[in-house]
C-alpha positions in Angstrom: 101.2 102.7 107.8 103.0 105.9 109.3 106.6 104.6 107.5 105.2 105.4 104.0 104.9 109.4 105.1 106.8 112.0 107.3 104.7 112.9 110.2 103.4 116.4 109.2 104.5 119.3 112.0 103.8 122.2 110.0 101.2 124.7 111.1 97.7 124.0 109.8 97.3 127.2 108.9 99.5 130.2 108.7 97.6 133.7 107.4 99.9 135.4 104.4 99.8 138.7 106.6 101.7 136.4 109.6 104.4 135.9 107.2 106.2 139.8 107.3 106.0 139.6 111.1 108.8 139.5 113.5 108.9 135.9 114.1 110.3 134.9 110.5 113.6 135.6 111.6 114.1 134.0 114.9 112.9 131.0 113.5 115.2 127.9 114.5 114.9 126.2 111.3 115.4 126.6 107.6 111.7 125.2 107.0 109.9 127.2 109.4 111.7 130.4 107.8 110.5 129.4 104.3 106.6 128.9 105.8 107.2 132.7 107.1 107.9 133.8 103.4 105.4 135.3 101.5 103.8 133.4 98.5 105.6 135.4 96.1 109.4 135.2 97.7 108.6 131.6 98.1 107.8 131.2 94.8 111.2 133.3 93.3 113.2 130.4 95.4 111.2 127.9 94.3 111.5 129.3 90.3 115.3 128.9 90.8 115.4 125.7 92.3 113.3 124.6 89.3 115.1 125.6 86.8 118.1 124.2 88.2 116.8 121.1 88.2 115.2 121.4 85.0 119.3 121.8 83.6 119.7 118.4 86.0 116.9 116.5 84.6 117.8 117.4 81.0 121.9 116.9 81.6 120.7 113.1 82.9 118.4 112.2 80.5 118.9 113.8 77.5 122.7 115.1 77.1 123.8 111.8 78.4 122.0 109.6 76.1 122.3 111.8 72.9 119.1 111.1 70.9 119.0 107.7 71.6 115.6 107.6 73.1 114.5 103.8 74.8 111.9 104.7 77.0 109.5 107.8 75.1 106.8 108.3 77.5 105.7 111.3 79.4 105.9 109.0 82.5 109.0 108.2 82.9 110.7 109.1 79.7 112.0 111.4 77.3 108.5 112.8 76.6 108.4 114.2 80.3 111.6 115.9 79.8 110.3 117.7 77.0 106.9 118.3 78.3 109.2 120.2 81.6 110.9 122.0 79.3 107.9 123.1 77.4 106.4 123.9 80.9 110.0 126.3 81.8 109.3 127.6 78.2 105.4 129.1 79.5 107.1 130.6 82.6 110.0 132.0 81.1 109.8 132.8 77.6 113.2 131.1 77.1 113.3 130.0 73.5 116.2 127.6 74.2 114.0 125.4 76.1 111.3 125.3 73.2 113.8 124.3 70.9 115.5 121.4 73.3 112.1 120.0 73.7 110.9 120.4 70.5 114.2 118.6 69.1 113.5 115.8 72.1 109.8 115.5 70.9 111.2 114.4 67.6 113.3 111.6 68.9 110.6 110.2 70.4 108.3 110.2 67.1 110.8 108.4 65.8 110.9 106.0 68.7 107.7 105.6 69.2 106.5 104.6 65.6 104.8 101.7 65.4 104.5 101.1 69.2 101.2 99.5 70.6 101.1 102.0 73.7 98.5 104.8 72.7 98.1 106.9 75.7 99.1 110.7 76.9 101.3 109.7 79.5 102.5 106.3 78.1 102.4 106.3 74.6 102.1 107.3 70.5 99.4 109.7 71.0 100.9 111.6 73.8 104.1 112.5 71.6 101.9 113.4 68.7 99.8 115.6 71.0 102.5 117.7 72.7 104.3 117.3 69.3 101.7 119.4 67.5 101.3 121.5 70.8 105.1 122.3 70.9 105.1 122.6 67.1 102.6 125.3 67.3 104.4 127.6 70.1 108.0 127.3 67.5 105.6 128.0 64.5 106.6 125.2 62.5 103.3 124.9 60.5 104.6 121.7 58.7 106.0 120.4 61.6 102.3 121.2 63.5 100.8 119.3 60.4 102.8 116.2 60.7 102.0 115.3 64.2 98.3 116.1 63.2 98.4 113.6 60.8 100.7 111.3 62.7 97.7 111.3 65.3 95.1 110.6 63.1 96.4 107.5 62.2 96.7 106.1 65.8 93.9 103.3 65.7 92.8 101.5 69.1 92.7 97.9 69.5 89.7 95.9 70.5 91.4 95.0 73.5 92.6 98.4 74.7 91.5 98.9 78.7 89.7 101.7 79.4 92.2 103.5 81.9 94.3 106.6 82.0 97.4 104.9 82.1 97.4 102.7 79.0 93.8 102.6 78.2 90.9 104.7 76.0 91.1 107.1 78.8 94.4 108.0 78.3 94.2 108.5 74.4 90.7 110.7 75.1 92.9 113.0 77.5 95.6 113.8 74.1 92.6 114.3 72.3 91.4 116.8 75.1 94.8 118.5 75.4 95.1 119.0 71.1 91.6 120.6 71.3 92.5 122.8 74.2 96.0 124.1 72.9 95.7 123.8 69.0 91.7 124.5 68.5 88.0 123.4 69.2 87.8 120.6 66.3 91.3 119.7 66.0 89.8 116.2 66.8 86.3 116.0 65.9 83.6 115.4 69.0 82.4 112.4 66.6 85.8 110.6 67.3 86.2 111.2 70.6 82.1 110.6 71.2 82.7 106.7 69.8 85.6 106.2 72.2 83.2 107.6 75.2 80.1 105.2 73.9 82.3 102.3 74.3 83.9 103.4 78.0 80.2 104.2 78.8 79.0 100.9 77.8 81.8 98.7 79.0 81.6 100.1 82.6 77.7 99.5 82.4 78.6 95.7 82.0 80.7 95.3 84.4 78.6 97.8 87.2 76.1 96.6 90.0 72.9 98.4 90.5 74.7 100.4 93.4 77.7 101.5 91.7 76.7 101.5 87.2 79.9 102.2 86.4 83.3 99.6 86.8 86.1 98.6 85.0 88.8 95.8 85.3 92.5 96.2 84.8 94.5 93.1 84.9 92.0 91.4 87.2 91.5 93.9 90.0 88.6 96.9 89.7 90.6 99.6 90.8 89.2 103.3 92.4 92.2 105.1 91.9 93.5 107.7 89.0 95.8 106.1 87.2 94.3 102.4 86.6 90.8 103.2 87.9 87.2 104.9 88.2 88.8 108.1 89.4 90.8 108.6 86.4 88.1 107.3 83.7 85.2 109.6 85.7 87.2 112.6 85.4 87.9 112.1 81.9 84.3 111.6 81.3 83.1 114.6 83.1 85.4 116.4 80.5 83.1 115.0 77.1 79.9 115.5 76.5 77.9 113.1 78.2 74.0 112.4 78.0 71.9 112.9 80.9 71.9 109.3 81.8 75.6 109.1 81.5 76.0 112.1 83.6 73.9 110.4 86.4 75.9 107.1 86.1 79.2 109.5 87.0 77.6 111.1 89.6 75.9 107.8 91.3 79.8 106.1 90.5 81.3 108.9 92.3 79.0 108.7 95.2 79.4 104.9 95.2 83.4 105.9 96.2 82.4 108.0 98.6 80.4 105.8 100.8 82.9 103.3 100.6 85.5 105.4 101.9 87.8 104.4 104.9 87.1 105.6 108.3 90.2 107.7 107.9 88.7 109.3 104.9 91.0 107.7 102.4 89.9 105.8 99.5 90.6 102.1 98.7 93.0 101.3 96.0 90.2 98.8 94.5 86.9 97.1 94.8 87.0 95.1 98.3 90.2 96.1 99.3 90.6 96.9 103.1 94.1 98.2 103.1 94.4 101.6 104.3 97.9 102.4 103.4 98.5 103.9 99.8 97.9 108.1 99.6 98.9 108.8 96.4 97.7 109.9 93.4 97.8 106.6 91.3 95.7 105.1 94.1 93.9 106.8 97.3 93.2 109.8 98.2 95.2 112.4 96.1 93.4 111.4 92.7 90.1 110.8 94.2 90.0 114.6 95.8 91.0 115.9 92.2 88.2 114.0 90.4 85.9 114.9 93.1 87.0 118.8 92.8 86.3 118.5 89.0 82.9 116.7 89.7 81.8 120.0 92.0 82.8 122.1 89.3 81.2 120.3 86.4 77.9 119.6 88.5 77.9 122.0 91.2 77.1 119.6 93.9 78.0 120.4 97.3 78.4 116.4 97.9 81.3 116.6 95.7 82.9 119.6 97.1 82.6 118.4 100.7 84.4 115.2 99.8 87.2 116.8 98.0 87.6 119.0 100.8 87.8 116.0 103.1 89.7 114.3 101.0 92.0 117.1 100.9 92.9 117.0 104.4 93.6 113.4 104.5 96.2 114.4 102.1 97.4 117.3 104.5 97.6 114.2 107.5 99.3 111.8 105.4 100.5 113.4 102.4 104.3 114.1 103.0 105.1 110.4 101.6 109.1 109.6 101.6 108.9 109.7 97.8 109.6 112.8 96.0 107.3 112.5 92.4 103.8 113.4 90.8 102.5 109.9 90.9 103.3 108.8 94.2 105.2 111.2 95.9 104.9 115.3 97.6 104.6 116.7 94.6 101.7 115.3 93.0 100.2 115.4 96.1 100.9 119.3 96.7 98.3 119.5 93.2 95.3 118.9 95.6 95.7 122.2 97.4 96.4 123.9 94.4 93.2 122.7 92.8 91.5 123.3 96.0 92.2 126.6 96.2 91.2 127.4 92.5 87.5 125.8 93.4 87.3 127.5 96.6 89.4 130.7 97.1 90.5 129.6 100.4 93.8 130.6 101.5 94.1 127.9 103.7 94.6 125.5 100.4 97.1 127.7 98.8 99.2 127.8 102.3 99.2 124.4 102.5 100.3 123.8 98.8 103.3 126.6 100.0 103.9 124.0 102.9 104.5 120.9 100.8 106.6 122.7 98.4 108.5 124.6 101.3 109.0 120.8 102.6 110.4 119.7 99.3 112.7 123.0 98.6 114.2 122.1 102.4 114.2 118.6 102.2 113.9 116.5 99.3 117.4 116.4 98.0 119.1 116.2 101.1 116.8 113.4 102.3 117.1 111.5 98.7 120.8 111.5 99.0 120.8 110.4 102.7 118.5 107.5 101.6 115.4 108.6 103.7 113.3 109.5 101.0 112.9 108.0 97.9 114.0 109.5 94.7 112.4 107.1 92.2 113.2 103.7 90.0 113.4 106.6 87.4 115.0 109.5 89.5 115.0 112.1 86.8 111.9 111.2 85.4 108.2 113.7 85.5 106.2 111.3 87.0 108.5 109.3 89.6 111.4 111.8 90.3 112.8 115.1 90.2 111.3 116.3 86.9 108.0 116.1 88.8 109.3 118.3 91.8 110.6 121.1 89.3 107.4 120.7 87.3 105.4 121.5 90.3 107.5 124.4 91.5 107.2 126.1 88.3 103.0 125.7 88.6 103.5 127.3 91.7 104.0 130.8 90.2 101.0 130.7 89.1 98.8 129.3 91.5 95.5 130.2 89.5 96.5 128.3 86.3 98.5 125.5 88.1 97.4 121.8 86.5 98.6 118.3 87.8 100.0 117.5 84.8 98.2 114.9 82.0 95.3 114.6 84.4 94.0 118.0 84.7 93.1 120.7 81.7 
């Protein structure tokens, strides 16, 4: 199990005030020196690294391929580069990044027409939703209207699954993204309500007395954020739910909490006894983000404590030998940013700083040495260094940091 992650030998907590003491110049290694830096000072270093990485990602995924887009997903493809460029624009106000983001989305728009994939992370709705938001930022009303019209043409097939990556929950996230960034009611509540009803009814059909909602994808009843309960519950909590639906969501989350491994980690699927994965897609990190959302929505201390407990798993076992957002250190870092936003506890900001420092200090070297996995698509947003760049940009203002395509 330990071969999946690096032992975390960093101090459990270092108060920010200690970062300006005399110990910093005496630190023996570069990682420790980063840990001693005040948060704002570290963020200046991370910002430079992020912008350098962004340029590398653009060069490798856009300039070399021209306008030929084979993978137009946000998860591993060109749309992820556009999303990263838009984040860079939000941080630096560099309009060249905004313009290039818009151009890449246009290529994705062309490439994704007629696609049967419909989610924000992996499909047509992501192209149209991000396209509309970037068009608004550019100030192009005609293009904004085009993307909104294209979005409204999307029809969900009867056999579409319910999970986040490829299913109905992933389409609903696109609706939420549009309503947040374009304006409330851009996608009508009645449109979303119809899909929510389908998701709830499907979950109840497969659910059991002890767990009222359950879903299946490719023959397994997954628990994680990408394909299972954590992701679906996360999206449902952003919807207007009826009282009985809210109770079903709460009971489902309590069922998951009771089903934790003794380590505090979560199974990847119903009945699994393999305690190995500490990823956003499977395991404690994705569940932690969902439980934090539940604590915020329902004001329930049980969910808050469970989110904190899951965060401890991420601290102990979350320095994965992978760099990405989906299953890597970059994604796991968001657990601490979310817990800090939720609790205001400086412990979690330090831990986000620690994971960010580890990435800054060692990730590229360890990838080059073959010790750390750079991702099957090494420059992508969710598998590669694009995700690390996105995290570093998000860390500039931790109060606004959100796990991409998951937290609103």
